[in-house]
C-alpha positions in Angstrom: 205.3 41.7 -66.7 208.4 42.1 -64.8 208.3 38.5 -64.1 207.9 37.7 -67.4 210.8 39.6 -68.5 212.7 37.7 -65.6 211.7 34.4 -66.9 212.9 35.2 -70.3 216.4 36.2 -69.2 216.7 33.0 -66.8 215.4 31.0 -70.1 218.0 32.7 -72.3 220.9 32.4 -69.7 220.1 28.7 -69.1 220.1 27.9 -73.2 223.4 29.5 -73.3 225.2 28.0 -70.3 223.9 24.5 -71.3 224.7 25.5 -75.2 228.3 26.4 -74.4 229.0 23.0 -72.7 228.8 21.4 -76.2 231.7 23.2 -77.9 233.8 23.4 -74.8 233.4 19.4 -74.1 234.4 18.6 -77.9 237.2 20.8 -77.5 238.2 19.4 -74.1 238.3 16.0 -76.2 240.2 17.2 -79.0 242.9 18.8 -76.8 243.2 15.7 -74.6 243.6 13.5 -77.6 246.4 15.7 -79.2 248.1 16.2 -75.9 248.5 13.4 -74.2 249.8 9.9 -75.0 247.7 7.1 -75.3 248.2 5.7 -72.1 247.7 9.2 -70.3 244.9 9.8 -72.0 243.0 6.3 -71.3 243.8 6.9 -67.6 242.8 10.7 -67.2 239.4 9.7 -69.0 238.8 7.0 -66.6 239.6 9.7 -63.5 237.5 12.2 -65.4 234.3 9.8 -65.6 234.6 8.4 -61.8 234.8 12.2 -60.9 231.4 12.8 -63.0 229.6 10.0 -60.9 231.1 11.2 -57.9 229.5 14.6 -58.4 226.2 13.3 -59.3 226.3 11.4 -56.2 227.2 14.4 -54.2 224.4 16.2 -55.8 222.0 13.8 -54.1 222.9 15.3 -50.6 223.4 19.0 -52.0 220.8 21.6 -50.7 218.5 23.3 -53.3 217.3 22.3 -56.6 219.4 24.7 -58.7 222.6 23.2 -57.1 221.4 19.6 -57.3 220.8 20.2 -61.0 224.2 22.0 -61.4 225.9 18.6 -59.9 223.8 16.5 -62.0 224.6 18.3 -65.1 228.4 18.6 -64.9 228.7 15.4 -63.2 227.0 13.7 -66.2 229.3 15.5 -68.8 232.1 14.5 -67.0 230.8 10.9 -66.9 229.6 11.0 -70.7 233.0 12.2 -71.6 235.2 10.2 -69.6 233.1 6.7 -69.0 231.4 6.4 -72.5 232.9 8.6 -75.2 236.6 7.9 -74.2 235.7 4.0 -73.5 234.5 3.8 -77.0 237.9 5.5 -78.1 239.8 3.2 -76.0 238.2 0.2 -77.7 238.2 1.3 -80.9 242.3 2.1 -80.5 243.0 -1.4 -79.0 241.1 -3.5 -81.6 242.2 -1.6 -84.5 238.9 -0.2 -85.7 239.6 2.2 -88.6 237.8 5.6 -89.4 235.5 6.2 -92.2 237.4 8.0 -94.8 235.9 9.9 -97.8 238.1 11.4 -100.4 240.9 11.4 -98.0 239.2 12.9 -95.1 238.1 11.5 -91.8 234.4 11.7 -91.8 233.7 9.7 -88.7 235.9 8.5 -86.1 236.1 5.0 -85.0 234.4 5.2 -81.9 231.6 6.5 -83.5 231.5 3.6 -85.7 230.9 1.3 -83.1 228.7 3.3 -80.9 225.4 2.1 -82.7 226.4 -1.4 -81.2 224.6 -0.1 -78.1 221.4 0.4 -79.7 219.9 -2.5 -77.6 220.9 -1.0 -74.4 219.4 2.2 -75.4 215.9 0.5 -76.2 216.2 -1.4 -72.6 216.2 2.0 -71.1 213.3 3.4 -73.3 211.4 0.7 -72.2 211.6 1.5 -68.6 211.0 5.2 -69.0 208.0 4.3 -71.3 206.0 1.6 -69.2 207.2 1.9 -66.1 208.1 5.6 -64.9 206.3 8.7 -64.8 208.3 11.6 -66.0 208.1 15.3 -67.2 208.8 14.5 -71.0 205.7 15.6 -73.1 206.3 13.0 -75.4 206.8 9.8 -73.0 203.5 11.4 -71.3 201.6 11.1 -74.8 202.9 7.9 -75.7 201.9 6.7 -71.9 198.4 8.0 -72.8 198.2 6.4 -76.2 199.6 3.0 -75.1 197.4 2.6 -72.0 194.2 4.7 -73.2 192.2 1.2 -74.0 194.3 -1.2 -71.8 192.2 -3.7 -69.6 195.2 -3.9 -67.7 195.4 -1.7 -64.5 198.9 0.1 -64.8 199.8 2.8 -62.5 202.5 4.9 -63.3 204.8 6.2 -60.7 208.0 8.5 -60.7 210.9 6.7 -59.1 212.4 8.3 -55.9 213.2 11.8 -57.1 217.0 13.1 -56.7 217.0 16.2 -58.8 221.0 15.7 -59.3 220.4 11.8 -60.6 217.6 12.8 -62.6 219.5 15.5 -64.6 222.4 13.0 -64.6 220.3 10.5 -66.4 218.4 12.6 -68.4 221.4 14.3 -69.8 223.2 11.1 -70.6 220.0 9.5 -72.2 219.3 12.1 -74.2 223.0 12.4 -75.8 222.5 8.9 -76.1 219.7 9.1 -78.3 221.1 11.9 -80.1 224.5 10.0 -81.2 222.3 7.2 -82.2 219.8 9.1 -84.3 222.8 10.6 -86.3 225.3 7.8 -86.5 222.2 6.0 -88.1 221.2 9.0 -90.3 225.3 9.2 -91.5 225.5 5.6 -92.0 225.0 5.1 -95.9 223.6 1.2 -95.3 220.7 2.9 -93.6 220.2 6.4 -94.8 223.1 8.7 -95.4 224.6 12.1 -94.3 223.5 13.8 -97.5 220.0 11.9 -98.1 217.1 13.9 -97.6 215.7 12.3 -94.8 218.9 13.3 -92.6 218.2 17.0 -93.9 214.6 16.6 -92.6 215.7 15.1 -89.2 217.8 18.4 -88.8 214.9 20.8 -89.8 212.6 18.6 -87.4 215.3 19.2 -84.7 215.6 22.8 -85.4 211.8 23.3 -85.4 211.3 21.5 -82.2 214.3 23.5 -80.5 212.3 26.5 -81.3 209.3 25.4 -79.9 210.9 24.0 -76.6 212.7 27.2 -76.1 209.2 29.3 -76.6 208.5 26.9 -73.1 211.9 27.5 -71.6 211.5 31.3 -71.5 208.4 30.8 -69.5 210.2 29.0 -66.6 210.9 31.0 -63.7 213.3 28.7 -61.5 216.8 28.3 -62.3 216.9 24.7 -61.7 214.0 23.5 -63.7 215.0 25.9 -66.5 218.6 24.4 -66.7 217.0 21.1 -66.9 214.6 22.1 -69.5 217.4 23.7 -71.4 219.3 20.3 -71.4 216.8 18.6 -73.8 216.2 22.0 -75.9 220.2 22.3 -76.2 220.7 18.5 -77.2 217.6 18.8 -79.6 219.3 22.2 -81.3 222.6 20.4 -81.3 221.4 17.6 -83.7 220.6 20.4 -86.0 224.2 21.9 -85.6 226.0 18.6 -85.9 224.2 17.7 -89.1 225.2 21.2 -90.7 228.8 20.6 -89.6 228.5 17.3 -91.3 227.5 18.9 -94.6 230.0 21.6 -94.4 227.4 24.3 -94.1 228.6 25.3 -90.6 232.3 25.5 -89.6 232.8 23.5 -86.3 235.3 25.4 -84.6 235.4 23.3 -81.4 236.7 20.6 -83.9 239.8 22.6 -84.4 240.1 24.4 -81.3 243.9 25.6 -81.6 243.0 27.4 -85.0 239.9 29.0 -83.5 241.4 30.2 -80.0 239.7 33.6 -79.9 236.2 32.2 -80.5 237.0 29.1 -78.0 238.1 31.6 -75.1 235.2 33.8 -75.9 233.0 31.0 -75.7 234.7 29.9 -72.2 234.5 33.4 -71.0 230.9 33.9 -71.7 230.0 30.7 -69.9 231.8 31.4 -66.8 230.3 34.9 -66.4 226.9 33.5 -66.8 227.4 30.8 -64.8 228.6 33.1 -61.9 225.6 35.4 -62.5 223.2 32.4 -62.0 225.0 31.3 -58.9 225.1 34.6 -57.5 221.2 35.0 -58.2 220.4 31.7 -56.8 222.8 32.9 -53.7 220.5 35.7 -53.0 217.6 33.7 -52.5 216.6 32.6 -49.0 214.7 29.8 -50.3 215.5 27.9 -53.6 212.4 25.8 -54.7 
């Protein structure tokens, strides 16, 4: 019973640590866009992405599953923000892409209007993970069983060389990418539309899925594994949050961080405290499996 309680606490802490990176990351982007000149912004973003890449590589040589996971997590977040999101910002500004404006309000920024053009690259990665790699994703494992159940061709799924930092880095970026594509296609009136019932069903499905994933998360007793599982859980849950914000059902305080300083500082403080608690617990162990 004591072990189960410990697992629950680890699961909740992992979920909150990863969850708080979402509003903090969004707020960081907004603050950079508002406080840096375009030239300084692009240079800063490029450095940020480079630092994220280096962090993920450093994690390959770090000792311990949890430390490697954290290097991959924070490296992936900086990489995504600097070399993916801000790269789209740069080219959208450079070529004069206009935002989507409805009733005088910007509902979709220019960089997100061109991001769905990466769909083909996303399919290319999914093809690799689906038909060539054994992963810990239940959904991929299920699809692999379906596709190869009656196959006359002998196919043996093998994992790639496992570096926890790079696994975390890749999975974070691919799940974020998937999240953005799903949302952007749902928001596009040429496909579905943000007020269409299908978009609402997608949001509800993600909420239900995240609850199911959270129930599994609180049964994990290792910090590193818990953080990695929390990444997927949080991003699926965040899809629901994004749709609720799009429909003005939820106030997205991270979009206007300077108007919600108390709330953002509270999130940042809680994030730092939880991270310190986790690192303290990990440092007490003689072995980090």
